[in-house]
Every structure is written in structure tokens, then in C-alpha cells.
C-alpha positions in Angstrom: 73.5 84.1 -187.7 72.3 85.0 -191.2 71.9 82.2 -193.7 74.5 81.9 -196.4 73.0 82.9 -199.8 76.0 81.8 -202.0 77.1 85.3 -202.9 80.5 86.8 -202.0 80.2 90.1 -200.2 81.7 93.0 -202.1 83.7 95.9 -200.6 82.5 99.4 -201.3 86.0 100.5 -202.3 87.8 97.9 -204.3 91.6 98.1 -203.6 93.8 98.0 -206.7 97.5 97.5 -207.0 97.6 99.6 -210.1 99.1 103.1 -209.8 97.0 106.0 -211.0 96.6 106.7 -214.7 98.5 110.0 -214.3 101.5 108.2 -212.7 101.5 105.5 -215.5 101.4 108.2 -218.2 104.2 110.2 -216.6 106.3 107.0 -216.3 105.7 106.2 -220.0 106.7 109.8 -221.0 109.9 109.5 -218.8 110.8 106.2 -220.6 110.4 108.0 -224.0 112.5 110.9 -222.9 115.1 108.5 -221.5 115.2 106.7 -224.8 115.6 110.0 -226.8 118.4 111.1 -224.5 120.1 107.7 -225.0 119.8 108.0 -228.8 121.4 111.4 -228.8 124.2 110.1 -226.6 124.7 107.0 -228.8 124.8 109.2 -231.9 127.3 111.6 -230.3 129.6 108.8 -229.1 129.8 107.2 -232.6 130.2 110.6 -234.2 133.1 111.5 -231.9 134.9 108.1 -232.1 134.8 107.5 -235.9 135.8 110.4 -238.1 134.1 109.0 -241.2 131.2 107.3 -239.5 128.8 105.7 -242.0 125.0 105.9 -241.5 125.0 102.3 -240.5 127.4 102.9 -237.6 125.5 106.0 -236.5 122.3 104.0 -236.6 123.8 101.3 -234.5 124.9 103.9 -231.9 121.4 105.4 -231.9 119.8 102.0 -231.5 122.0 100.8 -228.7 122.0 104.1 -226.9 118.2 104.4 -227.0 117.4 100.8 -226.0 119.8 100.7 -223.1 118.8 104.1 -221.8 115.1 103.4 -222.2 115.5 100.1 -220.5 117.3 101.6 -217.5 114.6 104.3 -217.3 111.9 101.7 -217.4 113.5 99.8 -214.5 113.5 103.0 -212.4 110.0 103.9 -213.5 108.7 100.5 -212.4 110.4 100.8 -209.0 108.9 104.2 -208.5 105.4 103.0 -209.4 105.7 100.1 -207.0 106.9 102.4 -204.3 103.9 104.7 -204.9 101.6 101.7 -204.6 103.1 100.7 -201.3 102.9 104.2 -199.9 99.2 104.3 -200.9 98.6 101.0 -199.2 100.3 102.2 -196.0 98.3 105.5 -196.1 95.0 103.6 -196.5 95.6 101.6 -193.3 
């Protein structure tokens, strides 16, 4: 039995829970596109509902639409990235 030298053995391929950089960039772009779509929907909803909509009301519609839509897209993106990580872990075994 070899003597213990106090050093922790290192694996050649360190496993990481992080998804690939490309997957993270695509998820970020998807969140931005989702926020843009939500902003357009929020603007259109306020514009249709109020005949004389002020800039303030249109801005509130844009803000609420973009934040809620980007938040929903972010939840889906995180779930997809976690699923990709689990699939990679299963494939590595």
C-alpha cells in the first residue's frame, strides 16, 4: 500500500454541472427575445384597451409585459439547462 503524501488525487476530466457556453448564450438570447415579445404584447394590449393611452400607461404595459414574459422564459430556460446537464451526466456513465 503506497504511503499517503497529503495530496488529493485529481481526476483527468473534471466533471462540471455547468452547461456548455453555447447553451448558456442561447438561453440568454431566448430570454431577451421573450422579453421583447412580452413588451410588444404589453404595448398592444394597452393600446387596444385605452383609446387615448398616455405614454405612461404604454410604458407600464411595456414594462409589465416584458418583465413577466422574460421571467417565464427564464424559468423555462433554467429547466432546459438543468435537463441538458442531467442528460450529459447520464451519457457520461
